[in-house]
N, C-alpha and C positions, 0 to 999 in steps of 0.2 A: 436787397439784402444789405443791412447796415454793416459798418466796419467791424463791429464786435463779432457778429455772426460769421462774417467772411474770414476773420482771423482764427475763429475756432474750428472751421472746417478742415484746414490742413492738419491741425493737431489731431482731430478725431480720425481722420484718414490714416495718419501715421500710427496712432494707437491701434487701430483696427488691423493694419498690415503687420504690426509687431505681434499682435495676438495670433494672427494666422500663421506667421512664421514659427512662433513658439510652439503652437499646436502641431505643426508639421514635423518639427524637430522631435517633439515628444513622441509622436506616433512612430517616427522612424527609429528612434532609439529603442522603443518598446518592441517593434518588429525585429530589430537587429538582435536584441537579447533573446527573443523567443526562437530565433532561427540559428542560434549558435550551435555548432556541432558539440553535443554534450560529451562525446568521447574525448574531446580535447580539453575539457575543463573539469571533468569528474574523475576521481581516482578509480580506475577500472578494477583495482584489487578490492575496493570497497563496494562499488556499485557498477555492475556490468550493464551498460546501456545496450538494448537490443537494436538492431539495424532499423526495424520498423515496428511500431506498436502492434501488439498482438491482442485482438479483442478477446475478452474473457467470455466464453459461451454462457448462455443462460442455463441454469439448472434449478431444479426444485429441491431446495434444502430447507431445513427447519432450524430456527434459532433456539438457543437455550431457553428463551422466554416462551417458546411454542409458536411464535410468529413465523410466517414464511420468510425465506431468505433467497434472493436470486440476483440477477444482473442489475436490477433496478436499485439495489442497495449499495451498489458500487458507483453509481452515477452521482456526480456533483461533489465528490470528495476524493482526495488522495487516500489510497489504502495500502497499508502494510499487511500483506496476506501470507499466512503461514499454514501449511498442512501438517498435521501430526495426530497424536492421540493421547488421551489422558493417562493411560497406564504405561506410557513410554518411561523407561527407567532413568534416563539421563539426558538425552539430547533435547527433548521437548521442554523440560523444565529449564534447561540452559537458555534455549531460544526464547521462551516466554519471559524469562528474566531480562533478557536483552531488550525485548519489545517494551517491557515495563519501564526500563531505564530510558529508552528512546522517548516514550510518552512523557516521562518526567522532564526530560530536557526540552522537548518541544513546548510544553506548558510553561516552563520557566522562562523561555525565550519569547513567549507571547506571539508565536507564529500566527499570522493572519489567515493563511490558507486553511481551508477545511480539510481535516484528515481523520482517519480512524484506523484501528487495528483489528484484524479479523483472524480468528483461529478456526480452521475447518478440520474437524475430526474425520479421519479415514477409517475409523473403527466404530461404525454405527451400531454394531451388534452389542457392544459393551458401553458405549458412551451415550447414556441417556441425557436428556436436557438438564436434569438435576445434577448429574455428574459433570457435565460441561460447565454449568454455572459455578459449581464449587471450585473446579480446577482453575478457570481463568480469573475468578475473583481473588484467588490467593495471590496472583501476580499484580493484577490491576482490574478493578471492577468495571472499567469502561471498555475492556476488550470484548468484542462481540464473538461469540462462539456459535458454530452451526455444524450440522451434519445432515446426511441424507442417505438414501439407498446407494449401494455401490455403483449402480449404473449412472445415477445422477451425479455422483461425485466424480466419476471418470469423464463424464461429459464436460464438466467444468475444468478438470485438472489436466487432462492429456494434451490439449492444444497449447497449454502454457508451460509444458515441460515438467509436470509434476507426476511422479509415479510412486507406487508402493506395492509390497507383497508380504503376505504372512509368512512367518518362520515358526513352525511348530517347535515347542520345547519338548525334549525327550523325557520319558519317565525313567525311573531307576533301572528298569530292565531294558532300556533302549528302545522301547516301542513309542510310536507317536502318541501324544496326549491331546487333550482338548485345549490346553494352554498354548498361547503363542505370543510372540513379539511381532512387530511390524517394521520391516525395513522401508524407509521412506525418504523422499527428497527433504533435505534439511535447509534449503535456501529460503530466504524471505523475499517475496516478490513485491515490486512496487507497481501499483495500478494507478493510472491517471484518472482524472474526473470523468473521462469519457468511457471508463470501464475497460481500458486496454492496458496490458502489461507493457511497461516501458523500460524496466530494469530488474536486475536480480542482485540481491545482496547475498553473496556466497559466504559460507562459513569459513573461519570463525567470525562472529559478529562483534564488532566494536561499536557500541552505541554512539559514542561521541563522533566517530568517523562517519557512521551512518547518517546522523543528523546533519553533519557538514555537507555530505553529498546530496542529501534531500533538499536542503536549503539552496544549494546551487542549482538543482533541477527546477525548483519552483521560483527561482530568482528572488529570494528573500535574503 
């Protein structure tokens, strides 16, 4: 080995060791960020972190496009999931407006993580695919809407703490009528890319605060 090559060897070894150390530090910091107790860094009044992720059960729903919707459509993306119905007189329009503003903020910030917003109707008797499409498009055309039979809806909803019940509207003479409202959970759920619920955004919803909490969770 000539002098030039022998002189280069220690330098190459030093560079190699430096890169190994830098990589180890990077991996450690990434692991440390991923294992932070989110309840200590996220405002729990904005986003309540659940103790353990709760898998969203698979259910046979149908999108407004007519395509099937199920657990597979939650995999690989963060999902803001909301259950309601299109004839809801006040709460659902308020919550969909909040979701639309969240979407605008995330787009303006150029968030790198994949995300989506999903509206699931608990009123399949009245919410046709066409009705669902018109409703969500009014707020944001990229919101995905889906519904299904009541049994399938409850398969998905009950394990993640979502419930609803019909409330018949009285007629003039006080007798029950065919018209009804639906009392339902108003929280927006945060689903991770593995298809598990990791947090709940309770009402009232502040879009800016929701985005801040979400970015903390995804480390952006």
